[in-house]
C-alpha positions in Angstrom: -2.8 26.2 10.9 -1.3 22.9 9.7 -2.7 19.3 9.3 0.2 16.5 9.1 -1.3 13.3 7.9 0.9 10.0 8.4 0.8 6.3 8.6 0.3 5.4 5.0 2.3 2.6 3.6 2.3 -0.4 1.4 0.4 -3.5 2.8 -1.2 -6.5 1.5 -4.8 -7.1 1.2 -6.3 -8.1 4.3 -4.0 -6.2 6.4 -4.7 -3.1 8.5 -3.3 0.3 8.7 -3.8 3.2 11.1 -3.7 6.8 9.8 -3.1 9.7 11.8 -4.0 13.5 11.3 -2.4 16.1 13.6 -3.6 19.8 13.9 -0.9 22.2 14.9 -0.7 26.1 15.3 -3.1 28.5 17.2 -6.0 26.2 17.7 -8.5 26.3 20.3 -9.9 22.9 19.5 -11.1 20.8 16.5 -14.8 20.3 16.1 -14.8 17.5 13.5 -12.7 15.4 11.5 -13.1 13.8 7.9 -11.2 11.7 5.5 -11.4 11.4 2.0 -9.5 9.6 -0.6 -8.4 9.9 -4.3 -7.4 6.7 -6.3 -5.6 6.5 -9.1 -7.5 8.8 -12.1 -10.3 9.3 -9.7 -11.6 12.4 -7.8 -11.4 13.1 -4.1 -14.3 11.1 -2.4 -15.3 11.4 1.3 -15.2 8.2 3.2 -15.8 9.1 6.9 -16.3 11.8 9.4 -16.4 12.6 13.1 -18.5 15.4 15.0 -17.4 17.2 18.1 -19.9 14.9 19.8 -18.7 11.7 18.5 -21.3 10.8 15.9 -19.8 8.9 13.0 -20.6 8.2 9.4 -19.0 6.2 6.7 -19.2 5.5 3.1 -20.6 2.6 2.0 -17.3 1.2 0.8 -15.7 1.2 4.0 -18.7 0.7 6.4 -17.6 -2.2 8.8 -13.9 -2.2 7.8 -12.8 1.6 8.9 -13.2 3.2 12.0 -12.7 7.1 12.4 -12.0 8.6 15.9 -10.5 11.4 17.5 -7.6 11.4 20.2 -7.9 12.3 23.8 -5.7 15.6 22.9 -8.6 16.3 20.4 -6.1 17.9 18.1 -5.6 14.5 16.2 -7.7 12.4 14.2 -7.5 8.6 13.3 -8.5 6.3 10.8 -8.0 2.7 11.5 -8.4 0.7 8.4 -8.9 -3.2 8.6 -9.4 -5.5 5.9 -7.7 -3.6 3.3 -8.4 -4.4 -0.4 -6.8 -3.3 -3.6 -9.4 -0.7 -4.3 -8.6 0.7 -1.2 -5.4 2.0 -2.6 -5.4 5.8 -2.6 -3.9 9.2 -1.1 -5.9 9.7 1.9 -6.5 13.2 3.1 -7.7 14.4 6.4 -9.8 17.5 6.9 -10.7 19.1 10.0 -13.0 21.8 11.2 -10.5 24.0 13.4 -11.7 26.8 15.9 -9.3 29.6 16.5 -9.8 32.3 18.9 -12.2 35.0 17.8 -12.6 33.4 14.4 -15.3 31.3 13.0 -14.5 27.7 12.6 -12.7 26.8 9.3 -11.9 23.6 7.3 -8.2 22.8 6.7 -6.9 19.9 4.7 -4.0 17.7 5.2 -1.2 17.0 2.8 -2.4 13.5 2.0 -0.8 9.9 2.9 -0.4 7.2 0.4 -2.0 3.8 0.9 -1.3 1.0 -1.5 -2.7 -2.1 -0.9 -1.4 -5.1 -2.9 -3.3 -8.4 -4.1 
């Protein structure tokens, strides 16, 4: 199983980015998705999650600006980031609860994608 995150880049404050995370391999389905980020010199922090039923939760720092969702293919997760601020600069990581045939659900991490927001 592999998670491939993409969509990061350099933007100016106030602009938007959409991150994607695609799961591949011998997967039955993905139960839930989450996004974390790690700023320079900081620990990795949770920022958003979505359950298999579509319930979402957000960290206060991104509430109202970021939207987590899952694709129709169900093996892709997204993070729409609007009104980006310099404090949002970080490496963003996706995490997925992956279900494989005959095995318990396991969390996998993507490799991270860098988002840089200039003022």
